[in-house]
C-alpha positions in Angstrom: 100.1 39.9 64.1 99.2 38.7 60.6 102.1 37.6 58.3 102.8 39.9 55.4 103.5 38.3 52.0 105.1 39.9 48.9 105.4 38.6 45.3 108.7 38.7 43.6 107.3 41.4 41.4 106.8 43.5 44.4 110.2 42.8 45.8 111.9 43.7 42.5 110.4 47.2 42.7 112.5 47.9 45.8 115.9 48.0 44.1 117.2 51.5 44.8 118.6 53.7 47.5 115.2 55.1 48.5 113.7 51.6 49.0 115.9 48.6 49.1 114.7 45.1 49.9 116.5 41.7 49.9 115.2 38.2 50.3 116.8 35.3 52.3 115.2 32.0 52.9 111.9 33.3 51.6 111.9 36.1 54.1 111.8 39.7 52.9 114.0 42.3 54.6 113.8 46.1 54.1 117.4 47.2 54.3 116.7 50.8 53.2 117.9 52.2 56.5 120.9 49.8 56.8 122.6 49.4 53.5 124.9 52.4 53.9 126.1 51.1 57.3 126.9 47.5 56.2 130.3 46.7 57.8 131.5 45.0 54.6 130.6 48.1 52.5 127.4 49.6 51.2 128.1 48.4 47.7 127.7 44.8 48.8 124.1 45.3 49.8 123.3 47.7 47.0 124.6 45.3 44.4 122.2 42.6 45.7 119.1 44.8 46.1 115.8 43.0 45.2 117.5 39.6 44.9 117.8 36.4 46.9 120.7 36.7 49.2 120.2 33.4 51.0 123.7 32.1 50.3 125.2 35.4 51.6 123.2 35.3 54.9 125.0 32.1 55.9 128.3 34.0 55.9 127.1 36.2 58.8 128.0 35.8 62.5 125.4 35.0 65.1 125.4 38.6 66.2 124.8 39.8 62.7 122.0 37.3 62.2 120.2 38.8 65.2 120.4 42.2 63.4 118.6 40.8 60.4 115.5 40.3 62.5 115.1 44.1 62.9 114.6 44.4 59.1 112.3 41.4 58.5 109.1 42.7 57.0 107.4 39.6 55.5 107.7 36.6 53.3 107.8 35.9 49.6 104.8 34.1 48.0 106.9 31.9 45.7 110.4 30.8 44.9 110.5 32.2 41.4 
């Protein structure tokens, strides 16, 4: 399977309840179907939509980090 790459401009378009992406460690995650079920509260994910959440990813348990893999859709093209 070929890797999918997204620009930050593309990522920033996904900042609402209908299409919500986040980025961690240059990996793009589509959390549209998950944000309402986040154990810490949906507002945590919604407030970080279309941003780099790398520092927040490190706060998750091993079990939670495995869940992240389900939502991984690609990579960012740059670190801007």
